[in-house]
C-alpha positions as CSV (number, residue, x, y, z in Angstrom):
1,M,-0.1,0.1,-0.3
2,L,1.1,3.4,-0.9
3,W,-1.5,5.6,1.0
4,F,1.0,6.7,3.8
5,T,3.6,8.2,1.3
6,G,0.8,10.8,-0.1
7,A,0.5,12.2,-3.3
8,V,3.1,11.6,-5.9
9,K,4.5,13.5,-8.7
10,K,4.4,12.3,-12.3
11,E,5.7,14.5,-14.9
12,G,4.9,17.8,-13.0
13,V,1.4,16.2,-12.3
14,L,-0.3,15.8,-8.6
15,M,-1.5,11.8,-9.2
16,R,-4.2,10.5,-7.0
17,K,-4.2,7.1,-5.0
18,S,-6.5,4.5,-5.3
19,T,-10.0,4.8,-3.4
20,L,-9.0,2.1,-1.5
21,C,-6.3,4.3,0.0
22,A,-8.2,7.1,0.3
23,G,-10.7,5.5,2.7
24,L,-7.6,4.8,5.0
25,I,-7.3,8.2,6.1
26,L,-9.2,10.0,8.5
27,G,-12.3,12.2,6.7
28,L,-13.6,14.8,9.3
29,S,-16.9,16.4,8.8
30,Y,-17.7,20.0,10.3
31,S,-20.9,19.3,12.0
32,G,-20.6,18.9,15.8
33,H,-17.1,20.6,15.6
34,A,-17.2,24.4,15.4
35,D,-14.3,26.1,14.3
36,D,-13.6,29.2,16.8
37,A,-11.3,32.1,15.4
38,C,-10.0,33.3,18.9
39,D,-8.6,29.7,19.8
40,A,-4.8,30.2,20.8
41,R,-4.6,26.3,20.4
42,A,-1.9,25.0,18.1
43,I,0.3,21.9,17.1
44,Y,3.4,22.2,15.2
45,S,5.9,19.6,14.5
46,M,8.8,18.4,12.4
47,A,9.7,15.1,11.9
48,D,12.3,13.3,10.1
49,V,10.7,9.9,8.1
50,T,12.6,6.9,7.2
51,V,10.6,4.0,5.5
52,S,11.2,0.5,5.2
53,D,11.9,0.7,1.3
54,G,14.7,3.1,1.6
55,T,12.9,6.4,1.3
56,T,13.8,9.4,3.6
57,Y,11.9,12.6,3.7
58,Q,10.9,15.2,6.3
59,V,7.3,16.3,7.4
60,E,6.4,19.7,8.8
61,G,2.9,19.7,10.6
62,F,0.7,22.6,11.3
63,F,-2.5,21.9,13.4
64,K,-5.3,24.7,14.4
65,S,-8.4,22.5,14.2
66,R,-10.2,20.0,12.3
67,H,-10.6,22.8,9.7
68,R,-7.4,24.1,9.7
69,A,-4.4,22.0,9.1
70,A,-1.5,21.4,6.8
71,A,1.7,19.1,6.0
72,R,4.8,20.1,4.2
73,F,6.4,17.2,2.8
74,I,10.2,18.1,2.5
75,R,12.0,16.3,-0.2
76,E,14.0,17.3,-3.3
77,N,10.3,18.7,-4.6
78,S,8.1,19.9,-1.7
79,T,4.9,19.3,-1.4
80,L,2.3,21.4,0.7
81,H,-1.4,20.3,1.4
82,V,-3.8,22.2,3.0
83,L,-7.3,21.9,4.7
84,E,-8.8,25.3,4.9
85,G,-12.5,25.3,6.1
86,P,-14.3,23.8,3.0
87,N,-11.2,24.0,0.4
88,V,-8.3,22.0,0.2
89,W,-5.3,22.7,-1.7
90,V,-2.1,21.4,-2.6
91,Q,1.1,23.4,-3.5
92,T,3.9,21.3,-5.9
93,A,6.5,22.4,-8.1
94,S,4.5,22.5,-10.9
95,G,2.0,25.0,-9.0
96,T,-1.0,25.5,-7.0
97,Q,-4.5,23.9,-7.2
98,L,-7.7,23.3,-5.5
99,A,-7.6,19.2,-4.5
100,D,-10.6,17.1,-3.3
101,D,-11.8,14.8,-0.8
102,F,-8.7,12.3,-0.7
103,Q,-6.5,15.3,-0.2
104,R,-8.8,16.8,2.6
105,D,-8.3,13.2,4.6
106,F,-5.1,13.0,3.6
107,T,-3.7,16.4,5.4
108,V,-5.5,15.8,8.4
109,G,-4.5,12.1,8.9
110,H,-1.0,13.3,9.1
111,Q,-1.7,15.6,12.4
112,F,-1.1,12.5,14.6
113,H,0.0,14.5,17.7
114,A,-3.4,16.2,17.2
115,F,-5.5,12.6,17.3
116,L,-3.4,11.5,20.5
117,L,-3.8,14.6,22.5
118,R,-7.3,16.1,21.1
119,F,-9.2,12.6,19.9
120,E,-12.9,13.5,20.5
121,D,-12.5,16.6,18.3
122,L,-11.4,14.8,15.5
123,V,-14.3,12.0,15.7
124,S,-18.1,11.4,15.8
125,N,-19.7,9.6,18.3
126,P,-16.9,8.5,20.8
127,E,-16.9,5.7,23.2
128,R,-15.1,3.4,25.4
129,V,-14.4,-0.2,24.3
130,Q,-12.6,-3.3,25.2
131,N,-10.4,-5.9,23.8
132,I,-9.2,-4.1,20.9
133,D,-6.0,-6.0,19.2
134,F,-3.0,-4.1,19.0
135,A,0.4,-5.0,18.8
136,G,0.0,-8.4,19.6
137,G,-2.6,-7.8,22.9
138,Q,-6.0,-6.6,23.5
139,Y,-6.7,-3.3,24.9
140,A,-9.2,-1.1,26.4
141,A,-9.4,1.7,23.7
142,H,-11.5,5.0,22.9
143,K,-13.3,4.3,19.8
144,G,-14.9,7.0,17.1
145,E,-16.6,6.8,13.9
146,R,-14.8,8.2,10.9
147,D,-17.3,9.9,8.3
148,T,-15.6,8.2,5.4
149,G,-16.4,4.9,7.1
150,G,-14.9,2.7,9.8
151,F,-13.2,3.8,13.0
152,V,-10.3,4.9,14.6
153,Y,-9.2,3.6,18.2
154,L,-6.8,5.4,20.9
155,I,-5.3,2.5,22.5
156,D,-4.5,2.5,26.5
157,G,-1.2,2.5,27.5
158,E,0.2,1.1,30.8
159,T,1.0,4.6,31.8
160,P,-1.6,7.0,32.4
161,G,-1.7,10.0,29.5
162,Q,0.3,7.9,27.3
163,P,-1.7,5.4,25.1
164,L,0.1,2.8,23.0
165,G,-1.0,4.3,19.5
166,L,-3.6,4.6,17.1
167,R,-5.4,2.2,14.9
168,Y,-7.2,3.0,11.7
169,D,-10.0,0.3,10.6
170,V,-11.3,0.3,7.0
171,G,-13.4,-2.9,6.4
172,D,-10.6,-5.7,7.3
173,L,-7.6,-3.6,7.0
174,K,-6.3,-1.9,9.6
175,I,-3.4,0.5,10.1
176,K,-1.1,0.6,13.5
177,I,0.2,3.5,15.0
178,T,2.5,3.0,17.4
179,A,3.8,6.1,19.9
180,R,7.0,5.9,21.6
181,D,9.8,8.1,23.3
182,W,7.3,10.1,25.4
183,R,8.7,13.3,26.5
184,E,6.5,16.1,28.6
185,V,6.0,19.5,26.1
186,S,3.9,22.2,27.7
187,G,2.6,20.0,30.2
188,E,1.3,17.5,28.1
189,Q,3.1,13.7,27.5
190,V,3.7,13.6,23.7
191,P,5.4,10.9,21.5
192,F,8.8,12.0,19.7
193,S,8.9,8.5,17.7
194,L,5.8,7.1,15.9
195,S,5.9,3.6,13.9
196,I,3.1,3.4,11.2
197,D,2.4,-0.2,10.1
198,D,0.1,-0.2,6.8
199,G,0.7,-3.9,6.0
200,E,2.9,-3.3,3.4
201,R,6.0,-0.8,4.8
202,V,6.8,0.5,8.0
203,F,7.2,4.5,8.4
204,D,9.9,5.0,11.2
205,Y,8.7,9.2,12.5
206,R,11.4,10.8,14.6
207,Y,10.1,14.3,15.6
208,S,12.7,16.6,16.2
209,T,10.2,19.3,17.3
210,V,6.6,19.0,18.6
211,D,5.3,22.6,19.7
212,L,2.3,22.6,21.7
213,G,2.5,26.1,22.9
214,D,-0.6,28.7,22.3
215,K,-0.1,30.4,19.1
216,P,-1.1,34.1,18.0
217,V,-4.6,33.8,16.4
218,M,-3.3,34.7,12.8
219,W,-0.8,32.3,13.0
220,F,-2.0,29.4,10.5
221,Y,-2.3,32.0,8.1
222,D,1.1,33.6,8.8
223,S,2.7,30.0,8.6
224,V,1.0,28.9,5.6
225,P,0.7,31.7,2.8
226,S,-2.0,32.5,0.6
227,P,-2.3,30.1,-2.5
228,D,-3.8,33.1,-4.6
229,I,-6.7,30.6,-5.4
230,P,-10.0,32.8,-5.1
231,L,-12.3,30.7,-3.2
232,V,-9.4,30.2,-0.6
233,D,-8.8,33.7,-0.5
234,V,-12.1,35.1,0.0
235,E,-12.3,32.3,2.9
236,R,-9.4,33.3,4.5
237,L,-10.8,37.4,4.7
238,H,-13.9,36.0,6.2
239,R,-11.9,34.4,8.9
240,K,-9.8,37.5,9.2
241,T,-12.3,39.6,9.9
242,L,-13.6,37.1,12.8
243,I,-9.7,37.4,14.3
244,A,-10.0,40.9,13.8
245,H,-12.8,40.8,16.5
246,C,-10.9,38.6,18.7
247,L,-8.3,40.6,18.6
248,G,-10.2,43.8,19.4
249,D,-8.3,45.4,16.4
250,A,-10.2,47.8,14.4
251,E,-6.9,49.1,12.2
252,L,-6.9,45.3,11.1
253,L,-10.5,45.3,10.2
254,A,-10.1,48.4,8.3
255,S,-7.5,47.2,6.3
256,L,-9.6,44.4,5.1
257,T,-12.0,46.8,4.2
258,A,-12.4,48.2,0.2
259,P,-12.2,52.1,-0.5
260,S,-15.9,52.2,-0.3
261,A,-17.8,49.1,1.1
262,T,-21.5,48.8,1.6
263,I,-23.2,47.8,4.7
264,A,-26.9,46.6,4.9
265,N,-28.3,46.5,8.1
266,R,-32.1,47.5,10.0
267,G,-33.7,48.4,6.7
268,S,-31.0,51.0,5.4
269,L,-27.8,50.6,3.5
270,I,-24.4,52.7,4.9
271,E,-21.5,53.7,2.6
272,T,-18.3,53.4,4.5
273,T,-14.5,53.4,4.0
274,P,-11.4,52.0,6.1
275,E,-11.0,55.2,8.1
276,E,-14.7,55.4,9.1
277,M,-14.5,51.4,9.9
278,A,-11.9,51.9,12.0
279,S,-13.5,54.6,13.8
280,R,-16.9,52.9,14.1
281,F,-15.4,49.4,15.5
282,A,-12.9,50.9,17.9
283,N,-15.7,52.2,19.7
284,V,-17.2,48.5,19.6
285,F,-14.5,47.0,20.4
286,E,-14.3,49.5,23.7
287,R,-17.9,47.9,24.3
288,R,-17.6,44.5,23.7
289,K,-14.3,42.0,24.4
290,Y,-14.6,38.7,22.3
291,S,-13.5,35.7,23.5
292,A,-14.7,33.3,20.9
293,Y,-16.0,33.8,17.2
294,I,-17.3,30.3,16.0
295,D,-18.6,29.5,12.2
296,T,-21.1,27.1,13.3
297,A,-21.6,26.1,9.8
298,M,-19.3,25.4,7.1
299,P,-19.1,28.8,5.1
300,R,-20.4,28.9,1.4
301,V,-18.0,30.4,-0.6
302,S,-18.0,31.9,-4.8
303,A,-15.5,33.3,-6.2
304,D,-13.9,34.0,-10.0
305,E,-10.5,35.9,-10.4
306,R,-12.1,39.5,-9.7
307,V,-14.9,39.1,-7.4
308,G,-16.5,36.6,-4.6
309,W,-19.1,36.3,-1.6
310,A,-19.0,34.4,1.2
311,A,-22.3,33.2,3.2
312,V,-21.6,32.5,6.7
313,Q,-23.2,31.4,10.3
314,V,-21.7,32.4,13.0
315,N,-22.0,32.1,17.2
316,T,-20.1,35.0,19.2
317,K,-19.3,35.3,22.7
318,G,-18.0,37.6,25.2
319,R,-18.0,40.3,27.6
320,T,-19.6,43.9,28.0
321,P,-16.9,45.5,30.6
322,A,-19.7,48.1,31.1
323,N,-21.8,46.2,32.9
324,G,-19.7,42.6,33.1
325,Q,-22.8,41.2,31.3
326,N,-22.1,37.9,29.1
327,F,-23.1,38.2,25.3
328,D,-23.7,34.7,23.1
329,E,-25.3,35.6,20.1
330,H,-25.7,33.6,17.0
331,W,-25.5,35.7,13.4
332,A,-25.7,34.8,9.6
333,W,-24.5,37.5,6.9
334,V,-23.5,37.7,3.6
335,M,-20.3,39.2,2.8
336,M,-19.2,40.8,-1.1
337,A,-15.6,40.8,-1.8
338,E,-13.4,41.9,-4.6
339,K,-9.5,42.0,-5.5
340,I,-8.3,45.1,-5.8
341,D,-4.9,45.6,-6.1
342,G,-3.6,42.1,-5.8
343,Q,-5.7,42.3,-2.5
344,W,-9.1,40.9,-1.7
345,L,-11.0,43.0,0.5
346,M,-14.3,43.1,1.8
347,T,-16.7,45.3,-0.5
348,G,-20.0,44.8,1.0
349,N,-22.0,42.9,4.0
350,A,-25.8,42.1,4.8
351,S,-26.5,40.5,8.0
352,N,-28.9,39.6,10.8
353,L,-29.0,38.5,14.3
354,R,-31.0,35.5,15.4
355,P,-34.0,36.3,17.7
356,D,-33.1,34.5,20.8
357,S,-29.9,35.3,21.0
358,R,-28.6,37.3,24.2
């Protein structure tokens, strides 16, 4: 089986693996796992990989959430595999292009420390089970459903906080990931060695870096540059407007606004500029401190080379310092965007608040 090395290059074209191989990687859906732009948690990793067939390479991992992850395979010709909300894209020596659900599963499937540390964030219907075969024995485990079919098991170890590893099941096929060389990082026990057996080859991952420290909320976008793909860039624009609220940064919000933008609100159309946007939201951010800004549904995005839009549904939470009260609101809106002088900017917004918000 070749599933674990990922996509291969042939004459500059990204070649897709077989359907069976694609099914081995964890498929991750949106429902039940909201995507909070204010969440500072992150996992960064770097590993040297040796394969039983003699192949060697490095893998760099970036993990923010079930919906924001990237894996860079460092060889003679590096490839970058990125999942961002509704989009997945791949960068190779021949260019950058949108990809399909195989690459979506492949990208998140390589975030091994995320599965070991945040298992219930990445699977559906988790439960405790007994007598799971692993490494010649039977063990208790956490079991979770994969959205593409089959199951994932997080196998209990003898030492609390140090699972033996993971097992991915699809039909009769079982992929075994054994965790070793546990060390303490940021108060967590994490493995610096993984052995992955796909039934045909064994992949030995030796980690030089596993970083679990909180990161700036813009970290993922600073680490994974824009692919210059309209669908991705419009969704990034939407997420950056949420991050501006998390940071209380009116100037950032203004920098994402076109020279002239139209806001539809409470039965009126309001024309605004970046300067007016900065002034307005400086006042808003004095009165409201945002602790969470969550996409509760996958954004719907459409874009061509020059214009685009995103329809979104969000839940925002925070506190009003003046009276000490908390707010918990559900909004939906449509954002219009245009590429101006090489940058995607917000040109319009029409929003509404769910009546039962507080």
